[in-house]
FIMI-233707 format. One record per atom (N, C-alpha, C): residue in one letter; x, y, z. Coordinates in steps of 0.001 Angstrom, whole numbers, plus 500000, padded with zeros to 6 digits. Example, Ala and Ser with C-alpha at 12.3 -4.5 7.8 and 13.67 -1.06 7.14 Angstrom:
<pts>
A513190494310507800;A512300495500507800;A513200496700507800;S512850497750507080;S513670498940507140;S512900500030507870;
</pts>
This chain:
<pts>
M056634373028694538;M056867373511695944;M058234374340696209;K058392374964697599;K060175375312697946;K060407374080698450;I061482373587698893;I061798372400700142;I063520373581700334;Y063536373891701759;Y064787373965702120;Y065381372853702571;L066474371947702348;L066880370725703076;L068632371137702855;S068873370642704341;S069988370970705012;S070607369712705254;T071995369602704625;T072585368055704962;T073565368685705418;E074658367607706274;E076022368051706571;E076857366729706162;G077679366711705903;G078730366111705347;G078824365164704075;T077824366014703756;T077329364493702607;T076358365122701296;Y075424365289700688;Y075135366306699342;Y075183367459699628;P075613368039698206;P076190367002697583;P077816367105697206;F078581367057698267;F080136366947698241;F080592365926698835;A079938364670698876;A080630362996699829;A079500362452699146;M079953361078698729;M079402359811698804;M079133358830699859;G078531358538699855;G077909357601700832;G075871357687701048;G075715356622701264;G074351356613702106;G073094358287702202;V073910358826702825;V072845359543703378;V073479360544701071;S074196360722701048;S074106361574699803;S072950360704698086;T073136359632698687;T072178358468698053;T070742358851698309;W070441358691699354;W068637359464699823;W068770360562698888;A069404361774699530;A068976363257698972;A068929363065697218;D069767362453697001;D069867362546694994;D069003361680695233;L068471361033694956;L067307360107694858;L065778361147695115;L065686361727696454;L064392362351696683;L064433363382695513;V065953364406695445;V065420365799694757;V065113365264693308;R065625364130692911;R065675363554691321;R064200363563691140;G063862362460692149;G062591362070692545;G061477362981692476;L061556363639692873;L060451365370692733;L061220366483692344;A060871365728690836;A061822367431690164;A059713368031689700;D059065368289690341;D058167369128690495;D058282370270691166;H059165369664692155;H060234370962693583;H060858371331693333;E061002372537694168;E062333373718694072;E063437373298695258;F064009372442695296;F065121372344696381;F066230373677696572;H065851373654697886;H067304374852698603;H068507374158699392;V069491373237698768;V069888372359699517;V071167373310700487;A070945373376701494;A072193374283702109;A073100372783702494;A074091372821702324;A075112371720702711;A076304372265703892;V076072371768704908;V077416371822706177;V078331371043705551;V079255372078705588;V080694371642705014;V081500371233706129;D083095370954706406;D084168371109706807;D085047372149706581;N085115372685705179;N085760373824704251;N085106374063703339;P085668375183702839;P084758375670701628;P085108375082699843;I086215374242700749;I087112373754698995;I086160372489698577;H085150371826699089;H085040370774698259;H084474370724696940;P085152369313696421;P084483369741694914;P082990368497694772;L082381368479694454;L080726368172693877;L080839366332693814;A080280365774694518;A080861364417694242;A079253364199693782;F078197364918693384;F077146364652692902;F076972365297691644;T076511365776690255;T075834366686689956;T074500366955689848;P073803368358690633;P072583368352691192;P071820369066689423;P070593368159690017;P069784368323688199;P068674369406689125;S068253370703688025;S068504371510687415;S067662372693688594;N066308371612689432;N065599371674690140;N065853371753691327;V067639372377691717;V068578371729693223;V069003373418692947;V069556374131693992;V070202375273694560;V070780374793695144;V072473374769695594;V073706374399696925;V073862374981697492;Q073767375605698419;Q074428376513699515;Q075058375963700377;A076847375856699743;A077708375519701054;A077690376264702089;I077948375584703557;I078339376581704728;I079197375578704792;P080150376473705306;P081459376057705545;P081966376275706723;L082119375325707780;L082207375952709104;L083922375914709707;W084916375330708629;W086419375573708913;W086971377015708099;G087946377421707627;G088041378224706354;G088104379254706140;S087116379953706924;S086208380855706863;S086304381789708136;E086232383407707596;E086126383875708368;E084309384563708566;M083503384683707746;M082787384988707365;M081836383820706179;I080708383695706204;I079639382641705497;I079491382963704122;D079649384445704324;D078779385192703292;D079731385265702244;E081685385661702094;E082536385120701052;E082388383778700509;Y081631382688701351;Y081866381977699829;Y080422381879698806;L079043382582699219;L078383382459698763;L078205383214697306;A077264382217696844;A077390382845694938;A077939384491694551;V076688385059695178;V076924386722695262;V077255387545696329;P079125387542696703;P079024388610697638;P078546389248697945;G078090389962699817;G077749390675700401;G076510390790700062;S075687389368699501;S073895389187698683;S073446389081700418;W073776388983701036;W073480388239702602;W073063389910704094;K072550390432704577;K073002391770705422;K071944391110706966;R072724391199707503;R071265391135708971;R070799392623708704;A069362392619709385;A068628393847709450;A068699394295710063;L069821393739711604;L069676394616712692;L071132394790713483;R071800396128713193;R073403396274713156;R073270395579714811;T074710394631714986;T075332394152715765;T076361394941716470;S075928395703717438;S077306396698718133;S077281395940719318;T078852396499719918;T079007396161721459;T077079396338722530;R077415396926721852;R075314397857723430;R075007396486723004;E074286395975721941;E073588394888721293;E074398393538721698;V075753393498721593;V075835392249722440;V075573391470724213;R076262392860724225;R075593393119726078;R073886392784726300;K073590393695725806;K072337394144726257;K071146392756725447;R071346392330724596;R070441391169723522;R071595390185723665;F072957389973723261;F073289388603723404;F074091387163724807;L074257388296725554;L075205388063726757;L073470387276727754;P072108388391727832;P071606387159728797;P071396385583728216;C071325385766726498;C071522384011726693;C072021383462726010;W073548385045726255;W074619382939725939;W075926382549727311;E074893384017728294;E076034382944730070;E074802382098729921;P073268381736730338;P072876380320730697;P073384379269729664;F073786379614728173;F074178378326728151;F075412377397728268;V075942379230728301;V077494378403728842;V077346377750730453;D076428378350730857;D076362377555732409;D075965376221731952;V074623376325731300;V074176375074731266;V074600374337730838;L075961373796730131;L076696373383728788;L078098373249729832;A078141373543730443;A079263373061731900;A079133372275732938;A077704372439733112;A076900371640734069;A077348370384734781;H077722370208735612;H077608368282735794;H076140367300734903;E075448367855736018;E074637367158735284;E073457367948734486;A074065368591733257;A073104369305732463;A072125368896732523;P070661369444732914;P069362369022732547;P069230368895730609;T068428367955730090;T068199368181728249;T067195369040728683;A066535369642729017;A065427370620728515;A066155372366728534;A067050371786729680;A067698373425729951;A068753373744728423;L069674372535727983;L069808372753727305;L069754373420726147;A068349372851725213;A067585373049724573;A067007374221724399;D066482374992725431;D066249376639725690;D066886376965725431;N068230376803726302;N069160377616726134;N069839378324724694;L069585377057724162;L069880376920722513;L069213377826721828;A068278377466721856;A066739378084721300;A066790379407720995;E067459380292722738;E067416381032722793;E068860382133721698;V069553381511721661;V070719381790720950;V070530382246719062;A069397380774719240;A069320380559717864;A068552381247717428;R067409382720718083;R067024383192717788;R067532384248718016;F068693385085718724;F069464385830718125;F069769385475716964;A070386384985716776;A071009384336715398;A069686385442714192;E068335384587714136;E067578385123713575;E067139386764713635;R067681387536713987;R067810388970713917;R069047388985714367;Y070016388692714309;Y071947389751714781;Y073007389054714078;D074294389438713819;D074790388783713210;D075735388040714863;L075232386920714655;L075738386163715697;L077268385959715751;R078107385731714074;R079372385573713834;R079661387137714483;R079652388338714758;R080177389375715351;R080043389498717112;A078774388448717798;A078787388122718971;A079799387590719857;L079305386253718525;L080595385261719399;L082075385895719396;A082193386587718383;A083514387102718417;A083943387818719413;S083014388508720405;S082981389546721335;S084455389493722444;P084737390093722587;P085401390153724365;P085041389153724946;A083379390555725108;A082091390289725984;A081817388393726247;A081696388213725161;A081552386475724860;A082420385717725539;W083540386008725183;W084983385249725266;W085124385436726783;S085142385866727834;S085191386370728954;S083879385219729600;A082722385074728604;A082006384392730055;A081610383288729365;L082361382408728719;L082440381593728171;L084226380614728826;L085043381242728838;L085776380963730202;L085191381187731486;A084615382264731488;A084252382288733336;A083190381035733523;G082571380760732559;G081606379183732287;G081994378008732879;L083496377901731843;L084001376658731693;L084640376537733209;K085480377535733204;K086086377667734928;K085777376925736112;G084498377404735908;G083185377141736772;G082844375467737220;N083219374714736431;N083292373367736208;N083988373132736764;P084482371860737748;P085212371246738449;P086172370288737382;L085870370154736590;L086082369138735543;L087876370394734491;M086462371373734306;M087748372492733669;M088520373096734401;A088352373284735876;A088917374078736736;A090428374116736727;R090681372725736306;R092338373273736546;R092864372679734692;S092576372499734532;S092947372179733282;S093251373939732266;P094228373409731887;P094888375108730849;P094199375798729623;C094582376855729865;C093530377422729296;C093318377464727703;N094203377148727573;N094179376913725771;N093453375479725449;E092320374844726619;E092473373577726400;E090583374554726180;A090152375130726930;A088996376172727031;A088815376905725643;I090166377541725057;I090348378218724285;I089926377395722682;E090268376210723015;E090198375556721868;E088622374849722202;F088155374281723105;F086820373814722788;F085865375093722053;G086560376844722845;G085303377975722626;G085570377669721313;R086656377880720323;R086824377774718907;R085859377017718097;A085716375383718322;A085212374915717760;A083757374883718408;L083048375939719477;L082012375652719922;L081273377016718617;F082426378023718347;F081894378605717318;F081657378278716435;R082774377506715685;R082555377128714205;R081079376506714121;F080714375123715364;F079305374658714704;F077904375239715323;L078317376840715929;L076824377686715996;L077051378596714260;L078212378307713491;L077600379185712007;L076880378988711548;P076183377863711653;P075422377339710453;P073492378140710987;L073594378403712776;L073191379516712711;L073010380690711637;C074577381152711359;C074065382510710986;C073855382147709052;A073332381176708527;A073282381150707107;A071797382077706287;P072634382345705426;P071185383309705033;P070487381972704882;I069223382665704442;I068132381388704659;I066918382134703923;P066346380894702775;P065314381866701746;P064182381197702418;R063334382174701735;R061391381948702068;R061111380221701273;C061003379195701849;C060400377858701483;C059403377296702214;D058440376924701487;D057415376005702068;D057188375377703124;V058504374511703304;V059004373258704207;V060611373515704134;A061455372783705487;A062610373167705805;A062468371472706441;H063309370717705551;H063612369422705763;H065133369133706098;T065055368671707347;T067111368337707352;T067246367069707711;S068248366352707084;S068668365240706816;S069495364516708093;A069169365614709581;A070043364534711053;A069276365780712181;A069569364836713065;A069110366168714151;A070455366158714629;G071133367170713423;G072325367610714271;G073132369229714010;L074056369085712926;L074675370705713071;L073238371411711763;C073578370828711063;C072384371159709529;C070782371564710022;A070465370634711139;A069358371240711816;A068639372701712249;L070269373213712352;L070318374355713387;L069870375513711879;P070169375736711350;P069428376477709950;P067871376531709669;A067338375053709743;A066724374870709324;A065469375113710890;V065684375367712195;V065326375800712881;V065334377415713222;V066278378089712326;V066600379741712215;V064930379847711381;A065006378795710735;A063340378754709157;A062623379140710130;K062580378289710651;K060625377940711665;K060733379397712634;Y061701379677713524;Y061973380831713922;Y061655382248712411;R061962382128712165;R061721383491711244;R061097383179710226;Y060261382334709965;Y059752382654708754;Y058252381419709063;G058241381013710152;G057248379678710393;G057087378619709988;T058577378474708901;T058736377209708305;T058778376015709111;P057369375067708635;P057002374156708828;P058535372843708767;L059281372228709874;L059932371081709811;L060029369941709719;L060536369409709118;L059893367875708380;L061997367481709088;L062255366252709919;L063772365737709963;L063621364347710078;T064405363813709267;T064736362897708646;T065963362280709893;E065656361140710283;E066849360354710972;E067404359551710244;H068852359095709853;H069177358029708944;H070143357342709841;G070564357748711220;G070949357141712049;G070928358241713324;I071139357409714637;I070865358335715360;I072349359213715978;Y071898360487715849;Y073114361601715117;Y073523361378716970;L073129361783717633;L073947361636719334;L074389361043719595;R073564359763719360;R074570358483719564;R075616358129719054;E076275358632717548;E076950358502717328;E077905359437717644;R078101360521717594;R078726361806718124;R079605361511719802;I078648360379720309;I079201359726721545;I079908359029721190;M079591358228720401;M081211357006719978;M082050357784719245;A081849358985718050;A083075359278717697;A084036360123719028;S083108360696720224;S083712361134720648;S084887360384721831;A084342359064721418;A085134358058722300;A086410358720723126;P087895358626721521;P089001358810721848;P089612360392722424;K088498361265722963;K088748362312723381;K089307362698724798;P089943363763725185;P090118363611726957;P088498364051727299;I088848363741728292;I087452363298729426;I087131365025729519;E087356365977729469;E086598366969730002;E086174367862728232;E087175367240727105;E086539367809725728;E085195366835725763;K085553366081725547;K083996365126725986;K082795365164726520;F083721365375727613;F082043365661728887;F081347367722727749;L082220368383727249;L081283368921726483;L080434368996725659;L081840367892724815;L080830368149723030;L079778367413723486;V080019366345724589;V078381365141724358;V077313366432725169;N077614367518726065;N076526368593726354;N076403369350725542;F077068369892724169;F076474370890723178;F075693369388722603;F075919368512722282;F075201367756720864;F074064367252721783;R073774367167723022;R072551367037723256;R071747368314723414;A072315369336723192;A071539370821723282;A071193370854721871;V071554370140721206;V071313370702719736;V070047368792719131;T070731367668719255;T069026367356719230;T067954367167719757;E068454367803720964;E066889367980721881;E066060369224720841;L066943370023720663;L066619371329720202;L065992371056718937;S066913370044718052;S065572369656716305;S064609368810716615;Y064715367686717915;Y063658366896717900;Y062182367267718534;R062362369269719037;R061406369523720096;R060869370598718643;E061530371001717612;E061190372365716824;E060674371230715172;A060725369800715207;A060311369656714218;A058456368491714167;D058516369516713380;D056950369611713759;D056573367545713250;V057604367137712045;V057222365883712068;V058253365545711987;L059096363901712544;L060422363054712318;L059585361696711512;A060949361733710472;A060530360869709789;A061961360020709017;P062151359022710631;P062732358359710625;P063358357654709562;V064004357346708927;V064417355770707947;V064051354852708408;C064053354061709476;C063562352574710018;C063169353246711334;A061986351957711783;A061245351861713343;A062606351947714339;Y063077351460713792;Y064468351313714993;Y065055352378715769;N064932353755714440;N065505355476715100;N064200355653715514;G062817355428715149;G061979355724715904;G061631355423717118;R062328354237717447;R061852353835719179;R062876354131719995;W064377355018718980;W064958355408719401;W064585357251720226;E063847357715719161;E063247358536719548;E062641359189720461;E061523357903720034;E060843357917721316;E061350357967723195;D062684356819722604;D062806356793724370;D064002358414724421;L063624358862723997;L064700360709723729;L063584361067724125;G062494360928724070;G061004361900724797;G060224362175723485;V060183361994722749;V059629362224721426;V058254361859721300;Q056914362946721090;Q056023362075721236;Q055860360919719841;A055269359450720523;A054833358839719273;A053924359587718012;E052566360342718324;E052421360741716247;E052996361494716281;R054301362332716358;R055385363060715219;R055926362499714694;I056271360959714339;I056675360441714278;I056332359406712918;Q057173359074711891;Q055979358702710390;Q057423358468709727;V057398356931710156;V058849356321709396;V058717356058707538;I059901357111707146;I059957356335705504;I060960355750705470;H060866354197705096;H061900353873704640;H062649354035703147;N063790354147702949;N064768354371702425;N064135353743701205;G064027354197699795;G064265353493698753;G065154353717696994;L064765352449696402;L066088352654695602;L065855351879694216;T066046352764693161;T066169352559691826;T066957351929691862;R067417350164691021;R068740349831690611;R068059348972689452;D067471348937688288;D067153347964687553;D068461347211687819;S070092347795687499;S070643346825687225;S071195345769687749;L070922345924689521;L071131345427689629;L070240344012690112;A068893344543690204;A067671343341689884;A067659342340689047;A068499343035688245;A068764342419686601;A070076340686687280;L070662341441688188;L072238340700687684;L071873338986688291;P072258337900687744;P072065336591688110;P072534336034689386;L071868335245690132;L072275335066691235;L073225334703691733;A074544334150690924;A075059333390691451;A077099334695690460;P078034334545690920;P079060335487690343;P079193334164688935;P079861334299688275;P080530333457687127;P081400333215688171;D081796331531687114;D081739330682686919;D083423330841686777;G083628330254687581;G085523330347688372;G085615331226689498;T084948332296689584;T085071333840690825;T085090332841692403;P086228332695692636;P086957332472694243;P085996332756695004;P085295332082696460;P084845332017696745;P084454333709697896;T083641334756697345;T084380336345697396;T082820337161698580;V083447337714699579;V083126338753700469;V083451339745700131;G082430341014699574;G081982342032699420;G081623343074700592;Y082273344342700367;Y081893345604701307;Y081934346816700289;V080765346810700471;V080615348387699582;V079903349658700472;G080995350690700681;G080564351875701638;G082274352368702715;R082515353508703371;R083104354103703439;R084001353043704626;L085061353245704291;L085570352959705611;L085881353608706722;D085818353188707272;D085268354396708313;D085326353321709733;V085308354481711132;V085827354019712404;V084040353109712671;L082992354129712208;L082006353230712784;L081145352320711652;K081640351818710452;K081546350814710113;K082420349632710479;D082834350173711287;D084395349014712080;D084402347786711005;V085966348062709849;V085852347507708541;V087115346226708855;V087626347180710339;V088428346364710552;V088239344803711322;T087196345225712326;T086094343734712876;T086298343021711719;L085494343365710198;L085787342118709314;L086265341688708712;I087555342876708599;I089084342235708440;I090075341119709329;R089624341054710768;R090007340221711536;R088511338870711396;A087668339328711206;A086992338049710854;A087242337684709673;F087424338175708243;F087812337076707246;F089008336434707670;G089958337028708516;G091303335646708872;G090734334456709494;V089758334765710066;V089137333533710718;V088862332590709436;V088028333449708491;V087446332586707667;V088116331802706444;R089700332147706390;R090390332149705822;R091317330375706167;S091218330382707233;S091159328858708040;S091128328021707731;F089042328408707099;F088297327396706990;F087860326985705382;V088129328544705046;V088312328602703426;V089624329242702578;P090363328761701866;P091845329463701903;P091459329966701187;E090458329978700208;E090859330443698783;E089797331187698778;A089294332459699860;A087996332652699791;A088881334188699722;R088057335363699014;R089023336526699143;R087540337685699330;L088497338725699933;L087897340152700578;L087620341022699619;R087083341715699037;R086827342633698213;R085999343598699353;L086918345063699261;L086738346718699892;L086668347211698682;W084688347475698568;W084991348703697495;W084888350527698426;G085173351742698508;G084612352294698817;G085692353267699715;P085658354321699806;P086336355709699954;P086763355714701395;A088215355953701504;A088286355941703172;A087836357122703520;S087608357656705120;S086999358590705602;S088530359210706141;T089337358779706568;T090703359410706611;T091971358411706507;P092687358915705343;P094064358153706002;P094365357714706376;E094487357941707526;E094722357160709121;E093697355647709003;Y092662356094708913;Y091722354537709017;Y091926353610708037;L092141354537707251;L092797353097705924;L093883352571706268;Q094814353400706489;Q096260353341706523;Q096267351797708028;R095144351962708748;R094792351141710132;R094232349402709421;C092983349871708798;C093129348775708192;C094100348105707221;Q094312348313706179;Q096013347611705885;Q097147346795706660;T097164347998707922;T098214347538708649;T097352345775709319;V096027346279709545;V095494344563710304;V095636344072708986;A095604343912708046;A095176343147706847;A096302342593706694;S097506343145706719;S099003342617706627;S099403341869707948;S099336342304709306;S099411341741710158;S098673340240710418;L097662339631709626;L096857339161709203;L097561337785707856;G098584338433707229;G098689338269705623;G098126337600704700;L096951338835705385;L096087338517703454;L095935339760703199;W097146341157703239;W097084342181702219;W098895342058702262;P098384342670700540;P098460342416699583;P097970340182698941;G097319340281698419;G096332339742698087;G095180339177698550;A094594338033700309;A093398337600699679;A092551339252699918;V092711340021700727;V091787341394700490;V092538342395699689;S091305343318699064;S091789344010698042;S091552345067698567;F091347346680698680;F091287347947699097;F091328348245697683;E089776348330697064;E089463348908695631;E089213350349695232;G088386350992696581;G088445352297696569;G086805352589695958;R086559353903695813;R085406354143695236;R084887353690693788;T083726353109693704;T083070352216692358;T082271353225691723;A082667353170690410;A080841353835689885;A079837352220688857;D080538351164689495;D080063350146688324;D079512349107690045;L078731349458690833;L077886348417691716;L077305347564690982;P077055347665689808;P076591346350689287;P077626345045689589;G079004346098688924;G079604344169688907;G080630344006689965;A080802344935690917;A080981344694692439;A080011343960693512;Y078791343924693030;Y078078343146693995;Y077792342086692852;G077628342287691505;G077896340116691051;G078489339960691020;S080040340014692056;S081717339443691736;S081569338681692705;C079817338751693793;C080148338128695105;C079465337153695206;H080245336140696245;H079037335768696813;H078300335709697982;V078800337007698634;V078439337413700015;V078557338771700521;V077676339503701061;V077833340697700946;V077872340953702458;A078909341840703662;A078976342345704241;A079082343222705260;L078560343587706325;L078453344911706943;L078567344638708263;S079873345563708551;S080087345620710313;S080076346435710724;S079132347200710524;S079067348150711358;S078457348763712784;I079341349272713695;I078771349337715084;I077540350047715372;T077197351179714144;T076170351441714793;T075188351685712966;E073924352157712440;E073473352366711130;E072424353041711562;G071234353309710518;G070500353750709974;G069826352714709303;F069329353115707792;F068569351785707056;F069748352109705695;P071157351355706045;P071792351259704802;P071354350692703341;Y071932351611702746;Y071810351450701104;Y072453350217700743;T073727349981701778;T074158348759701460;T073510346951701699;V073277347582702663;V071890346001702396;V071085346066701402;V070525347499701392;V068963347098700320;V069945347178699029;E070461347493698284;E071573347079697413;E072116345401696824;A072332345127698538;A073052343701697942;A071667342807697819;M069823343709698665;M069515342659698668;M068898342598696808;L068920343471696219;L068127343719694867;L069223342686694157;A070727342504694688;A071591341876693655;A071496340453693672;G070258340141695010;G070154338473695012;G071306337920696046;R072242339099696596;R073107338408697443;R073192337521699333;P073086337024699667;P073173336805701028;P073830338696701554;V073477338160702586;V073908339491703605;V074146339017704642;V075407339004704892;V076086338698706733;V076430340394707242;A075886340400708127;A075439342492709025;A075304342132710260;T075718343013710884;T075983343306712413;T073965343460712514;D073667343182714348;D072430343208714128;D071805345026714993;V072544345773713879;V072466347395714704;V071302348154713421;G070678349056714133;G069853349948713386;G069113348950713009;G068445349842711028;G067618349011711044;G068061347778710432;V069071346926710032;V069441346115709627;V068470344663709489;A068391344390710604;A067154343952710536;A066020343561709939;E065620345154709992;E064369345811709619;E063866345513708016;A064920345743707724;A065266345623706228;A065485344096705824;L065917342801706730;L066375341951705750;L064942341253706710;G063725341387706830;G063180341316706927;G062767339220708132;G063512339165708744;G064005337939709591;G064365337223708617;I064629337182706991;I064768336249705954;I066847336004706312;G066602334463706311;G068127334279706969;G068485333219705765;L070003332845705978;L070011331644704807;L069144330397704777;M068101330614703425;M067219328897703553;M067836328283703437;P066916327484704216;P067033325756704560;P066643325102703238;S067127323903703197;S067256323161702017;S066281321932702154;P065022321471701835;P064311320288701460;P065470319376702587;G064878318957703937;G065322317511704814;G067133317855705129;A067277319630705053;A068322319360705668;A068649319533707106;Q069958319471707370;Q069701319611709012;Q069637320987709242;A070063321223710792;A069903322670711206;A071494322981711216;A072220322452711085;A073674322885711460;A074274322070710077;A075547322541709817;A076792321820709275;A077857322447709634;R078295320915709630;R080298320669710513;R080825321058708973;I081890322422709323;I082786322619708942;I084476322882709283;R085029321999708030;R086436321158708433;R087217322697708435;P088038322719708718;P089049323822708326;P089791323175707866;G090720324359706589;G091352324354705483;G092831324517706048;P093606323139705628;P095496322838705701;P095497324068705863;G096804324389706951;G098012325118707068;G097310325949708265;S096756326222708101;S096188327671709935;S095067327072709886;G095102327716711682;G093977327457711696;G093298326789712954;P091933326171713345;P092341325317714377;P091939323725713423;S092689322459714191;S092701321976713199;S091132320803713652;A089909321262714470;A089145320332715394;A087904320938714517;E086644319904714323;E085345320292713623;E084886321536714434;E083897322369714328;E083447323420714144;E081826323235713491;T080938323262714406;T079234323340713980;T078965324814714172;F078227325233713296;F078135326365713000;F076060326555712290;E075188327463712895;E073750327393712371;E074113328455710973;L073475327502710548;L073263328250708973;L071948329562708829;T070924329418709304;T071129330667709595;T070541331619709761;D071534331779710789;D072088333027711197;D073663334070710608;L072634334639710259;L073367336044709307;L073433337065709713;L072933337401710741;L073038338982711466;L073826338323713010;V074708339320713130;V075495338984714474;V075786340472715565;E076172340045716159;E076577341464717475;E077423342198716613;P078027343286716734;P078875344521716434;P080258344305716947;G081036344276716803;G082635344169717294;G082773342639717480;D082723341569717201;D082643340116717520;D083125339417716219;P084538339551715686;P085442339001714903;P084678337329714570;Q084778336701715977;Q084584335575715535;Q083415335034715182;A082073335619715443;A081140335436714813;A080568336119713848;M080983336728712984;M081026336971712071;M081447335961710875;A082678335774711745;A083485334437710519;A082278333511710330;R081629333150711683;R081313331661711470;R080005332353710615;A079463333387710830;A078046333670709864;A078942334224708149;L080207334507708057;L080410334587706261;L080702332974706202;I081292331645706921;I081470330743706575;I080100330063705815;N079267330048706914;N077952329188706933;N077846329581705582;A077484331479705179;A076795331707703361;A078470331252703015;L079088331155702864;L080517330704701319;L080319329782701531;T079801328349702123;T080210327382702315;T078595326340701689;A077702327300702191;A076016326378701826;A076230326418700334;P075294324984700287;P075061324314698675;P074829326078698024;E074957325661696765;E074386326910695860;E072521327157695859;Q072439325808696543;Q070807326253695819;Q070175327085697201;R070985327043698506;R070792327326699340;R071284329220699579;R072281329520698735;R072061331234698510;R071122331584697258;F070747330912696618;F070178331264695653;F068244331318696053;A067897330223696722;A066598330880697258;A066424332194698385;T068031332104698957;T068230333397700066;T067962334776699131;G068555334515697988;G068334335858697251;G068039336416696568;L067095335163695882;L065389335087695596;L064560335880696556;A064292335463697547;A063886336394698600;A064013337878699182;L065468337675699857;L065233339453699220;L065257340359698188;R065805339969697211;R065298340545695713;R064286340584695732;Q062935339806696226;Q061952339920696318;Q061232340960697393;R061867340758698112;R061675341910699656;R062281343024699069;A062948343603698844;A063982344440698489;A062765345461697549;L062202344306695784;L061824345068694781;L060027345787695819;D059524344506696699;D058458344990697294;D058391346300697942;Q059540345777699324;Q058926347090700640;Q059566348514700136;F061500348221699447;F062468349409699132;F062506350108698058;N061328350093697401;N061146350973695739;N060917352124696134;V061723352964695123;V061477354412694985;V059839354939694783;D059144354371694267;D057794354787694455;D057663355103696076;N057558354020696399;N057022354174697810;N057831355453698505;F058819355330699012;F060152356122699011;F059234357669699097;L059191357854697112;L058963359217697138;L057428359286697545;A056648358763697320;A054833358928698422;A055307359123699317;G055802358888699965;G056176359510700975;G056256360259701639;Y057489361082701330;Y057809362520701489;Y056828363426700857;R056434362983699199;R055411363697698967;R053907364031699635;R053930363323700527;R052626363413701273;R053341364365702734;A054208364069703424;A054949365050704121;A054756365991704015;Y055120366403702747;Y055652367838702498;Y054120368851702147;A053459368047701853;A052136368320700990;A051785368609702557;S051585367864703277;S051060367961704945;S051086369375705094;L052441369061705347;L053741370394706047;L052882372042705879;A053180371877704452;A053477373237704051;A052023373600704373;G050150373103704247;G049427373473704653;G049492373838706532;T050255374076707371;T050528374296708405;T051396375283708569;G052017375415707611;G053155377075707722;G052107378352707995;R052808378833709011;R052452379998709237;R052405381319707464;E053501380913707189;E053746382015705481;E054263380766704627;V053802380713703268;V054143379686702253;V055000380689700720;A055825380181700523;A056545380821699979;A056069381194698913;A056526382819698002;A055364383162696917;A056339382370695937;
</pts>
C-alpha cells in the first residue's frame, strides 16, 4: 500500500515527539511504501532521522525558494497541466481569491465560510499554478483592498499588509506541491501539512486520515500571543480556515488521545469520524532500567524534550528554585535542543538569576542515550502549557520513574490516575522542613499523591516535585512499577501499529482511485 504522509516541522528533519511517532510508523509498517511530504521553513535542513528503504522524502520549503520544484530530486519533473496566464488568473483565480481575502479580513468571520473559500483556492491549486497566480498584481491588489476594508487594518501602514501578504503567500505554498497517486493520504496535523493532502483528495479522490498530536489551532493561537493585534487577528482567521478545512475533508480523525478527540468534537467534528490511536513505544532498554538511579546520585529531576515556549521550561526552572529551598542537594538536568537561541538564553537567564546556573541546573542538549538520561533521574518533570500525548511521559513510565507534570492534553490519560503510591499505614500528607540557607522557615504540608498540577504554576509544581523527591524509596518503587506496567500493557508499539494498519486498510477500500 502507498501512503502519502505529510508532516510539518518534524520528521525527518527535526527531533521530537511527532518525529518519533513518524519514525516508528514508517519502520513498523515496512510492508507499506511511504511518500513523506515534509513542510519545513527553509530548504537546507539536514536530516535528523535516516529514513528506511520504504520511505521517499520530499521537502516542501516555505521560505528560501521561489518555486518548490527548484528543490525536487529531478528538476523540472513537475509541471502544472494547465497554463496559468493573466486571463486564467482573472477568470479562474480572482473569483475564489477575493472572497477568501474578504472573509479572512472579516471581524467575525464564519468558520464555515473560511473553510469554503480556502477549499476553492485549493481546488484552483489542484489544476493551475497557484504560485504564479498569487504573485500576480491583480491578486496583490485584491489582498490589499480586502485588508484595508477591515477597521483594524484601515489605518495600518501598507508595509504591514504587505508583510502579512508575503506570509500568506508562503503558507499557501504547500497547495502547490507535486503529489503522487497513493492509496491513503495521512497528515500529521490539522495545519499547513494538511493542505497537500487535501489537494490529493480533490485531485485523485485519495481518502484522508488526520492524526492530531496537539490541537493545532489552539497552539497557533497561543504562539501568536506576542504579535500585534492586527497580525494576530489575520493569522488566527487563516489558521481557523486551515483547521476547519482539514477537519471537513478528513475521512477519519485519529487523535493520539481522547482529550484531543473532545476538542475535535467541540470544534464540530462528528464523533463517529474520530478513532483514538494512542502513541506506542518500543524501548526495551528503558523497561529494563532499575527503579532507582545509582547509589550516591543526588536527588535529580529530569526533563527530556525541546526547550520551547510551549513546553514552558521557564516555569520548571522557577519551580526548581523553590525545590532547592527544601532539598538543597537537588539537581535539575535538562536534555533536549532549544527551539530558538532566544528561548535557551531566557531559560539560562532565569536559572542564573535564581542562583541555579551554572551548578544545580544543567543544560545538556540533545542526547542519544535515553536510558542514561532517565536512569539518572529520581523524578521526570513536564511543564508544558499544551500537549498531545507526549512521548516523554510514556518513556518515563517505561523507565519506572514517577512523573510530575502539568495536567494538559493526554498527560492524565497516559498516567491513568496513578500517583505517588501510598505506603501501608502512611498518612495522607507529609510535613517537609526547608533546608538551611534560603527559603521559607516554617513547615509546609503537601499532599503525597498530587503529581498533576495546573500549567504555569511554579509553586504547585515545586510542591509536587518536593513530594516525589522526599518520599520514601519504596513509594517511588511502587509508583514506578505501576507506571511501567501500564506503559507496557497500553502503549506498546504493537497496539500502535495495529491501529494504523486497520485505519489504512479501511480507508483504502473507500478511495475512488487506488494507486497502481
